[in-house]
C-alpha positions in Angstrom: -23.0 -26.4 -2.1 -19.7 -24.6 -1.5 -19.9 -21.0 -0.3 -18.1 -18.5 -2.4 -16.8 -15.1 -1.3 -15.5 -12.5 -3.7 -12.3 -10.7 -2.5 -11.4 -7.5 -4.3 -8.6 -5.1 -3.8 -7.8 -1.5 -4.7 -5.5 -1.1 -7.8 -3.0 1.5 -6.5 -0.1 -0.1 -4.7 0.8 -3.8 -4.2 -0.1 -3.6 -0.4 -3.8 -3.6 -1.1 -3.5 -6.9 -2.9 -1.4 -8.5 -0.1 -3.8 -7.6 2.7 -6.8 -8.9 0.7 -5.0 -11.9 -0.3 -4.3 -12.6 3.4 -8.1 -12.5 4.0 -8.7 -14.7 0.9 -6.4 -17.4 2.2 -8.0 -17.2 5.7 -11.3 -17.7 4.1 -10.1 -20.7 2.1 -8.8 -22.2 5.4 -12.3 -22.1 6.7 -13.5 -24.1 3.6 -14.9 -21.1 1.7 -14.3 -20.8 -2.1 -12.9 -17.4 -3.1 -12.7 -15.4 -6.3 -10.2 -12.6 -6.6 -10.2 -9.2 -8.5 -8.2 -6.1 -8.5 -5.3 -5.6 -10.9 -2.5 -3.0 -10.9 0.8 -3.5 -9.1 -0.6 -6.1 -6.7 -1.5 -8.5 -9.5 1.9 -10.0 -9.5 1.6 -11.0 -5.8 -1.8 -12.6 -6.5 -0.5 -14.6 -9.5 2.8 -15.5 -7.7 0.6 -17.2 -5.0 -1.1 -19.3 -7.7 -4.5 -17.5 -8.0 -6.3 -16.3 -11.1 -8.1 -12.9 -10.9 -10.5 -10.6 -12.6 -9.0 -7.3 -13.7 -11.4 -4.4 -14.0 -10.5 -1.0 -15.5 -7.6 0.5 -13.6 -8.0 3.8 -11.6 -5.1 6.0 -10.4 -6.5 8.8 -8.2 -3.2 9.4 -6.5 -1.3 9.7 -9.7 -4.0 12.0 -11.3 -4.7 14.2 -8.2 -1.5 14.2 -6.1 0.8 13.6 -9.1 3.3 11.4 -7.5 5.5 10.7 -10.5 8.8 9.3 -9.3 11.0 9.1 -12.5 11.1 11.0 -15.8 8.8 10.5 -18.7 9.4 7.7 -21.0 8.6 9.8 -24.0 4.9 9.3 -23.9 4.1 12.0 -21.4 3.4 9.6 -18.6 5.8 9.3 -15.7 6.9 5.9 -14.7 6.2 4.9 -11.1 8.7 3.6 -8.6 7.4 0.0 -8.6 8.2 -0.5 -12.3 4.6 0.1 -13.4 4.0 2.9 -15.9 1.7 5.6 -14.5 -1.5 5.6 -16.5 -1.2 2.1 -17.9 -1.4 -1.5 -16.7 1.9 -2.5 -18.5 4.8 -3.4 -16.3 8.0 -1.6 -17.4 10.7 -4.2 -18.1 13.5 -4.2 -15.6 16.1 -4.5 -18.4 14.6 -1.5 -20.3 17.1 1.3 -20.4 14.2 3.7 -19.8 12.6 1.7 -17.0 12.1 3.2 -13.6 13.4 1.8 -10.4 12.0 2.1 -6.9 13.0 5.4 -5.4 14.6 7.0 -8.4 14.7 10.8 -8.1 12.3 12.8 -10.3 13.9 14.7 -13.1 12.7 17.5 -15.4 14.8 19.0 -18.1 18.0 17.4 -16.7 17.7 18.8 -13.3 16.6 17.2 -10.0 13.0 18.1 -9.1 12.7 16.0 -6.0 13.3 17.3 -2.5 14.1 16.1 1.0 17.9 15.9 1.7 19.3 19.3 2.8 20.5 18.5 6.3 24.0 17.3 7.2 24.6 13.6 7.9 27.1 13.1 10.7 28.6 16.5 10.0 29.0 15.8 6.2 26.8 16.4 3.1 26.8 12.6 2.5 27.7 10.5 -0.5 25.2 12.4 -2.7 26.9 15.8 -2.2 24.0 17.2 -0.3 21.6 17.1 -3.3 18.0 16.9 -2.4 16.0 13.7 -2.8 13.0 12.1 -1.4 9.8 14.0 -2.4 8.0 13.1 -5.6 7.4 15.5 -8.5 4.0 17.1 -8.3 2.3 16.5 -11.7 -1.4 16.0 -10.7 -4.4 18.3 -11.2 -8.1 18.3 -10.7 -8.4 18.4 -14.4 -6.7 15.0 -14.7 -9.1 13.7 -12.1 -12.1 14.9 -14.1 -10.8 13.6 -17.4 -9.2 10.4 -16.3 -10.1 9.2 -12.8 -13.8 9.8 -13.0 -14.5 8.1 -16.3 -12.3 5.2 -15.3 -14.1 5.0 -12.0 -17.5 4.5 -13.7 -15.9 1.9 -15.9 -14.5 0.1 -12.9 -17.8 0.0 -11.1 -19.5 -1.3 -14.3 -16.8 -4.0 -14.7 -17.3 -5.1 -11.1 -21.0 -5.2 -11.4 -20.8 -7.5 -14.4 -18.3 -9.7 -12.7 -20.5 -10.0 -9.6 -23.6 -10.8 -11.6 -21.8 -13.7 -13.4 -20.1 -14.9 -10.2 -23.1 -14.6 -7.9 -21.0 -14.9 -4.7 -22.5 -15.1 -1.2 -20.6 -12.0 -0.3 -17.8 -9.7 -1.2 -15.0 -8.5 1.1 -13.1 -5.5 -0.3 -11.0 -2.4 0.3 -11.9 -1.1 -3.2 -14.4 1.7 -3.1 -15.6 0.7 -6.6 -16.3 -2.8 -5.7 -18.2 -1.6 -2.7 -20.3 0.6 -5.1 -21.0 -2.3 -7.3 -22.1 -4.7 -4.6 -25.6 -3.1 -3.9 -26.1 -2.9 -7.7 -26.0 -6.7 -7.8 -27.5 -7.5 -4.4 -24.3 -8.8 -3.1 -23.7 -8.8 0.6 -20.8 -6.4 1.3 -18.0 -6.3 3.9 -15.6 -3.4 3.8 -12.0 -3.7 5.1 -10.0 -0.5 5.1 -8.2 1.9 7.5 -8.9 4.9 5.4 -10.6 7.9 7.2 -11.5 11.5 6.2 -9.4 12.8 9.2 -6.2 11.9 7.4 -6.6 14.6 4.7 -5.8 18.3 4.8 -7.2 19.2 1.3 -10.9 20.0 1.6 -11.9 18.0 -1.5 -10.2 14.9 -0.3 -11.6 15.2 3.2 -15.1 15.7 2.0 -14.9 12.8 -0.5 -13.5 10.4 2.0 -16.1 11.5 4.6 -18.9 10.7 2.2 -17.2 7.5 1.2 -16.9 6.4 4.8 -20.6 7.1 5.4 -21.6 5.2 2.3 -19.4 2.2 3.4 -21.0 2.2 6.9 -24.5 2.3 5.4 -24.0 -0.2 2.6 -21.8 -2.8 4.2 -22.7 -5.5 6.6 -19.6 -4.3 8.5 -16.9 -1.8 8.1 -13.9 -3.6 9.4 -11.1 -1.3 10.5 -7.5 -2.7 10.8 -5.9 -0.2 13.2 -2.6 -0.5 15.0 -3.5 2.5 17.2 -6.0 2.7 20.1 -9.4 4.4 19.6 -8.8 7.8 18.1 -11.2 10.7 17.6 -10.3 10.7 13.9 -11.6 7.1 13.4 -14.8 6.8 11.4 -17.7 6.3 13.9 -19.3 2.9 13.8 -16.4 0.9 12.5 -15.6 -2.7 13.8 -12.0 -2.7 14.9 -9.8 -5.7 13.9 -6.1 -6.3 14.3 -3.7 -5.5 11.5 -3.8 -7.9 8.5 -0.7 -9.5 7.0 -0.1 -12.1 4.3 1.6 -15.3 5.4 3.7 -17.1 2.8 2.2 -19.9 0.7 4.9 -22.3 1.7 8.4 -22.1 3.2 9.8 -18.8 2.0 13.5 -18.9 1.8 15.0 -15.7 3.2 18.6 -14.5 2.9 20.7 -15.1 6.1 21.1 -11.3 6.7 18.2 -9.1 5.7 19.5 -6.2 7.8 17.5 -3.1 7.2 14.5 -3.9 5.0 13.5 -1.0 2.8 10.0 -1.3 1.4 9.0 1.8 -0.8 5.4 2.2 -1.8 4.3 2.9 -5.3 4.8 6.6 -4.9 7.9 6.7 -2.7 11.1 8.3 -3.9 14.6 8.5 -2.5 14.8 4.9 -1.3 17.8 4.2 -3.6 19.7 7.1 -2.0 18.6 5.9 1.5 20.0 2.4 0.7 23.2 3.9 -0.4 23.5 6.1 2.7 22.8 3.1 5.0 25.5 1.0 3.2 27.9 3.8 3.5 27.4 3.7 7.2 28.1 0.0 7.3 24.6 -1.4 7.4 23.3 -4.5 5.5 20.3 -3.4 3.3 17.6 -5.3 1.5 15.8 -3.0 -0.9 12.5 -4.4 -2.2 12.1 -3.7 -5.9 15.8 -3.2 -6.8 17.6 -5.1 -9.5 18.4 -8.1 -7.2 14.9 -8.4 -5.8 12.6 -11.2 -7.0 8.9 -11.5 -6.3 8.0 -13.5 -3.2 4.7 -15.1 -2.1 4.7 -12.9 1.1 6.9 -10.2 2.7 6.2 -11.3 6.2 9.2 -13.7 6.5 11.5 -10.9 5.4 9.9 -8.5 7.8 10.4 -11.0 10.7 14.1 -11.5 9.7 14.9 -7.8 9.4 16.5 -5.7 12.1 14.4 -2.8 11.2 11.8 -2.0 8.5 11.7 1.3 6.7 8.5 1.8 4.7 5.9 4.3 3.4 2.6 2.3 3.1 0.2 1.1 5.8 0.2 -2.5 4.5 4.0 -2.8 5.3 3.3 -1.1 8.7 0.7 -3.9 9.4 3.3 -6.4 8.4 5.8 -5.0 10.8 3.3 -5.0 13.5 2.4 -8.7 13.0 6.1 -9.6 12.4 7.3 -7.9 15.5 9.9 -5.7 13.9 10.7 -2.1 14.7 9.4 0.1 12.0 10.4 3.6 10.7 7.8 5.2 8.4 8.7 7.6 5.7 5.4 8.9 4.3 4.8 10.5 0.8 1.1 10.5 -0.2 -1.6 12.5 1.7 -3.1 9.2 3.0 0.4 8.1 4.3 0.9 11.5 6.1 -2.5 11.2 7.5 -2.2 7.8 9.2 1.3 8.6 10.4 -0.1 11.7 12.2 -2.5 9.3 14.0 0.4 7.0 15.0 2.4 10.0 16.3 -0.6 11.4 18.1 -1.5 8.2 19.9 2.1 7.2 20.7 1.9 3.7 19.2 5.0 1.8 20.5 7.2 0.1 17.8 6.8 2.8 15.1 8.6 6.0 14.4 7.7 8.6 11.7 10.5 10.5 9.9 10.5 12.8 6.9 14.0 12.9 5.5 17.0 10.6 4.8 19.1 12.1 7.7 16.3 11.5 10.2 15.6 8.0 8.9 19.3 7.2 9.3 19.2 8.4 12.9 16.0 6.4 13.6 17.6 3.2 12.2 20.6 3.6 14.5 18.3 3.9 17.4 15.1 2.1 16.3 11.9 1.9 18.4 11.0 -1.1 20.5 9.5 -4.2 18.7 5.8 -4.1 18.3 3.5 -7.1 19.2 0.2 -7.7 17.4 -1.8 -10.7 16.2 -2.6 -11.3 12.6 -6.1 -10.0 11.9 -6.7 -12.0 8.7 -8.1 -14.9 10.6 -10.3 -12.6 12.7 -11.7 -11.0 9.5 -12.4 -14.3 7.8 -14.1 -15.6 11.0 -16.2 -12.4 11.3 -17.4 -12.8 7.7 -18.0 -16.5 8.0 -20.0 -16.0 11.1 -22.2 -13.4 9.6 -22.9 -15.5 6.6 -23.8 -18.5 8.8 
C-alpha cells in the first residue's frame, strides 16, 4: 500500500507554498504519495505545477495586526496587496482591472502618499521620483482586527484541517502552517514541522510571547522541528530544533528563462516600493526583471531565474533560501516584523552572500557592489529523507 504524506503550507505569501511544494516533490521522488493544502497567494504556484489542493479558511495575521496594506482601498474598505490578492479575501484581483494593485505600489490615503523610505539623495540627486518617499507600507492593522478576524478564522482553519486529515488519513503531515500543526494531534496524525520562525525575531511583546509558545508547542507535538537556516547556530534559534539546509523549489521541467535577467526583484506580499526601485535601477542602466509586474507570467519555479540573475533583491525568507541554493548574491529589503527579525540574525552572524538594506538608495548602492555568491545545498531532499526515514 502506498504511503501518503500530507504537505500543508501557510497562506500568507507565495513563498510558503514554494518551499513546501519543494518538499512534496522530493517526497514523490522517493515513491511517497502526497496531498497538498494551503491556499492564498501560493495556490497559483501549486496549480501551475499540476497539483490539486485542499483550501481551508484563509487567515491573515500580518494584514490584521501589522497592517501591511500596499495600495489604496478598492472601495470596499480592504486594501489590495502587492501580489494582486485583495487583503481579506481569497479572490485574485484581475491584472487588467483599473483598480487592481501591482507589486510595490506606494500606499495612498486621501490622494497623498502615505508610504515612507526614500529621503536620501541618489548620486547627489533626488532621483527620478523627485525625492518623494516610498518603500514602507501603510500601517492599518490593530489588535481589534486580530480579535475579530484572525482568531475566528484561525479556529475555522484548524477545524477545516482536522476534517481534511480525518478523511485523508495520511501517514504523516509536513507543514509550516501553525494551524495544520494544531490539527494534527486532534486526528492522531504524525507531525513534522518545517519553519524558520523564532520568537527572537520580534520586538512586540505580544508577537514574541505568541511565537515562543508556538515554538514550544511545535517542539512538543512534532516528531521533529526542522529548521532551514542559512546562518550558523545562533542564540536566538529555538532550542531543540533539527537544522536542515535551505529549501528551494526546482522547476517541473525545463524552465525557459530570458537571456538577460539582470537584477531580479522579488517583492513579498507586503513589500512596497519595488516599482520605484525597478525604475531607479533602469535609470542607472541596469537590466531589471520585476516579479509580478505586467510582463511577468507565473512560472513553475523561481530557481532558474534566481540562478540566471546577477543579483537578487527580495524581502521574504523563501527567496533568500532560493538565492542561497541558486548561488546568487542577495540584497534583502525587509518590511514585516518577521523579515526584520531574520535579517537581524543574518547581520549578526555575518552570513556571506547576503546584505540587508532598508531604503532605495542603499539597495542601489548594494546592487552596484553586491556581496559574494553564497553556496548551499538544497535541503528539500534532506527533509524528505528525514521524514521518510522516521516513517520507516
